[in-house]
C-alpha positions as CSV (number, residue, x, y, z in Angstrom):
1,M,-73.4,-130.6,-29.9
2,V,-77.0,-129.3,-30.6
3,D,-80.0,-132.2,-30.2
4,F,-81.6,-130.6,-33.4
5,N,-82.2,-132.5,-37.0
6,F,-84.5,-131.2,-39.8
7,V,-87.7,-133.5,-40.8
8,P,-86.9,-133.8,-44.6
9,N,-88.9,-133.4,-47.4
10,V,-87.5,-135.8,-50.2
11,T,-90.3,-134.4,-52.6
12,N,-88.0,-131.3,-52.5
13,Q,-84.4,-132.7,-52.7
14,A,-83.6,-133.4,-56.0
15,A,-85.2,-129.8,-57.7
16,M,-83.1,-128.3,-54.6
17,A,-80.0,-129.9,-55.0
18,K,-80.3,-129.2,-58.8
19,Y,-81.4,-125.6,-58.8
20,M,-77.6,-125.3,-57.1
21,L,-76.2,-127.5,-59.3
22,N,-75.9,-130.1,-57.3
23,Q,-73.2,-129.4,-55.2
24,F,-75.3,-129.5,-51.6
25,P,-77.1,-132.1,-50.5
26,F,-80.6,-130.7,-49.5
27,A,-83.2,-132.2,-46.7
28,G,-85.8,-130.7,-49.3
29,L,-87.1,-127.4,-46.6
30,K,-88.8,-124.3,-48.3
31,T,-87.6,-121.1,-46.4
32,P,-90.5,-121.1,-44.6
33,E,-91.0,-124.8,-43.5
34,R,-86.9,-124.7,-42.3
35,K,-88.2,-121.2,-40.9
36,L,-90.8,-123.2,-39.1
37,Q,-88.9,-125.9,-37.8
38,S,-86.1,-124.2,-36.3
39,R,-88.2,-121.9,-34.9
40,L,-88.1,-123.3,-31.3
41,L,-84.1,-123.8,-31.3
42,L,-84.0,-120.0,-32.5
43,L,-85.9,-118.7,-29.5
44,S,-84.4,-121.0,-27.3
45,S,-80.9,-119.7,-27.9
46,R,-81.8,-116.5,-26.4
47,G,-80.2,-117.3,-23.3
48,W,-77.3,-118.6,-25.2
49,S,-74.2,-117.1,-24.2
50,V,-71.3,-115.9,-26.9
51,P,-68.8,-118.9,-26.7
52,T,-71.9,-121.1,-27.0
53,V,-73.7,-119.1,-30.1
54,I,-70.6,-119.8,-32.0
55,Q,-70.0,-123.6,-31.0
56,T,-73.1,-124.1,-32.6
57,V,-73.2,-121.8,-35.7
58,N,-70.0,-123.8,-36.3
59,D,-71.4,-127.7,-35.4
60,L,-74.7,-126.6,-37.2
61,Y,-72.4,-125.2,-40.7
62,A,-70.9,-129.0,-41.0
63,R,-74.1,-131.2,-41.4
64,D,-74.2,-132.3,-44.6
65,E,-77.8,-130.8,-46.2
66,R,-78.0,-127.2,-47.1
67,E,-80.7,-126.1,-44.7
68,Y,-78.2,-126.1,-42.0
69,Q,-75.8,-123.8,-43.3
70,Y,-79.2,-121.6,-43.9
71,L,-80.3,-122.4,-40.1
72,A,-76.4,-121.0,-38.8
73,I,-76.8,-118.2,-40.8
74,D,-79.9,-117.2,-38.8
75,L,-78.6,-118.5,-35.3
76,A,-75.6,-116.4,-36.0
77,R,-77.8,-113.2,-37.4
78,K,-79.8,-113.2,-34.0
79,H,-77.0,-112.6,-31.9
80,A,-75.6,-109.5,-33.6
81,R,-76.0,-107.4,-30.7
82,Q,-74.2,-109.5,-28.7
83,Y,-71.3,-109.7,-30.2
84,E,-67.9,-108.5,-29.9
85,L,-65.3,-107.3,-32.5
86,A,-63.4,-110.5,-32.5
87,D,-66.6,-113.0,-32.6
88,L,-66.9,-111.6,-36.6
89,V,-63.3,-112.2,-36.8
90,A,-64.4,-115.7,-35.6
91,L,-67.4,-116.4,-37.2
92,G,-65.5,-114.4,-41.1
93,P,-64.7,-117.6,-42.2
94,L,-67.2,-119.8,-42.2
95,V,-68.2,-117.2,-45.8
96,M,-65.4,-119.2,-47.3
97,R,-66.9,-122.7,-45.9
98,K,-69.2,-124.4,-48.7
99,S,-69.4,-120.9,-50.4
100,W,-71.7,-120.2,-53.0
101,W,-73.4,-117.3,-53.5
102,D,-76.6,-118.0,-51.4
103,S,-74.4,-118.9,-48.2
104,V,-72.3,-116.2,-49.4
105,D,-74.9,-113.3,-49.8
106,A,-77.0,-114.6,-46.2
107,W,-73.7,-113.9,-44.6
108,R,-73.3,-111.2,-45.4
109,P,-76.2,-108.9,-43.3
110,L,-74.7,-109.9,-40.1
111,F,-71.7,-108.1,-41.5
112,G,-73.7,-105.4,-42.5
113,D,-76.4,-104.8,-38.9
114,Y,-73.5,-104.9,-37.1
115,V,-71.8,-102.4,-38.7
116,R,-75.0,-100.4,-38.3
117,L,-75.2,-101.3,-34.9
118,Y,-72.1,-100.2,-34.3
119,P,-70.7,-98.1,-36.3
120,Q,-67.0,-97.2,-35.1
121,T,-66.4,-100.8,-36.3
122,L,-67.2,-100.4,-39.8
123,A,-63.2,-100.1,-41.3
124,D,-62.0,-103.1,-38.7
125,V,-64.9,-105.1,-40.0
126,F,-64.3,-104.3,-43.9
127,G,-61.1,-105.8,-43.1
128,I,-61.7,-108.5,-42.3
129,F,-62.4,-109.5,-46.2
130,A,-61.3,-106.4,-47.3
131,E,-58.0,-107.8,-50.6
132,H,-58.8,-111.4,-49.0
133,D,-57.0,-114.2,-51.2
134,N,-60.9,-115.7,-51.2
135,F,-62.8,-113.6,-53.8
136,W,-66.2,-114.8,-52.1
137,M,-64.8,-112.9,-49.0
138,R,-64.2,-109.7,-50.9
139,R,-68.1,-110.0,-52.4
140,V,-68.7,-109.0,-48.8
141,A,-66.4,-106.3,-48.8
142,I,-68.1,-105.3,-51.7
143,T,-71.8,-105.5,-50.5
144,L,-71.4,-105.0,-47.1
145,Q,-73.3,-101.6,-46.8
146,L,-75.9,-102.4,-48.9
147,A,-78.2,-101.4,-46.4
148,S,-76.0,-98.6,-45.5
149,K,-77.6,-95.6,-47.1
150,D,-75.9,-92.1,-46.0
151,A,-74.1,-93.5,-44.1
152,T,-72.1,-95.6,-46.7
153,D,-68.8,-95.1,-46.8
154,T,-67.8,-94.1,-50.0
155,A,-63.4,-94.2,-49.8
156,L,-64.0,-98.1,-48.3
157,L,-66.6,-99.2,-51.4
158,T,-64.5,-97.2,-53.8
159,R,-60.9,-99.4,-52.2
160,A,-63.1,-102.7,-52.7
161,I,-64.6,-101.8,-56.0
162,E,-60.8,-101.0,-57.2
163,Y,-59.6,-103.1,-55.5
164,D,-61.6,-105.9,-58.0
165,I,-62.6,-103.6,-60.8
166,D,-60.4,-105.9,-63.7
167,T,-61.2,-109.0,-61.9
168,D,-62.9,-111.5,-64.5
169,E,-65.0,-113.5,-62.1
170,F,-68.5,-112.8,-62.6
171,F,-69.3,-112.9,-59.3
172,I,-67.4,-109.9,-58.1
173,Q,-68.9,-108.1,-61.0
174,K,-72.2,-109.0,-60.4
175,A,-71.3,-107.8,-56.6
176,V,-69.9,-104.1,-57.9
177,G,-72.9,-103.3,-60.4
178,W,-75.5,-104.3,-56.8
179,A,-73.3,-102.2,-54.4
180,L,-73.6,-99.4,-57.2
181,R,-77.5,-99.6,-57.6
182,Q,-78.6,-99.8,-54.1
183,Y,-76.2,-96.8,-53.4
184,S,-77.9,-95.2,-56.3
185,K,-81.3,-95.0,-54.5
186,T,-79.0,-93.0,-52.0
187,D,-76.9,-90.6,-53.8
188,S,-77.5,-91.3,-57.7
189,A,-74.7,-88.2,-58.8
190,W,-71.7,-90.1,-56.9
191,V,-72.4,-93.1,-58.8
192,R,-72.6,-91.2,-61.6
193,Q,-69.2,-89.9,-61.2
194,F,-67.9,-92.9,-59.8
195,M,-69.1,-95.0,-63.0
196,T,-67.8,-91.7,-65.3
197,D,-63.9,-91.8,-63.0
198,H,-64.2,-95.3,-63.7
199,S,-63.8,-96.1,-67.1
200,Q,-62.8,-99.8,-67.2
201,L,-65.2,-101.2,-65.1
202,S,-66.9,-104.2,-66.5
203,T,-70.3,-104.1,-68.7
204,L,-72.0,-106.3,-66.5
205,A,-71.0,-104.2,-63.6
206,V,-72.2,-101.0,-65.5
207,R,-75.3,-102.7,-66.7
208,E,-76.4,-104.0,-63.0
209,G,-74.7,-99.9,-61.5
210,S,-76.7,-98.1,-63.5
211,K,-80.8,-99.9,-63.4
212,Y,-81.7,-96.9,-61.2
213,L,-80.0,-93.9,-63.5
């Protein structure tokens, strides 16, 4: 187990926990302080093997305070270039642990970064999340290509959205709108046509997805 502990700031703990509906305890570190305290650990990880990275990610993620989950995700993202697809498969289930929008949306860029680095893996990485029993995993499938711009595979985006088009879950419908809104910056005509062809899209998804149309 890595020899690292955050120095807490008790002044912020209650307010930060309240913001996350008291689901998780916090060390009380806002993002700049958390990154400052963890900087040396992340730098020292440069020479680590992938198994050491993944084990440390799991060890950190298991700790109570929420900042350790954020650090685990930062560490996982730092080593994206080193991974094989099997390593992404191993990291994927962490999306379902201690899940809330903050951690799930922090995990998503790791997988999005990876498919931009290695485009040939897109379908396989998408398959980790698509049509999963866990809706947080499906949220990642929907938002996986947020930063892909003109490299977006619209067939996969369509598949992810259509699977959950009738799902009555706020975080799913918000994700659908987010994905459509983001892609509309690249191809507004495609998004308009998609909305026309999918009249059953929720009001939330349409409202979010139409912001730049």
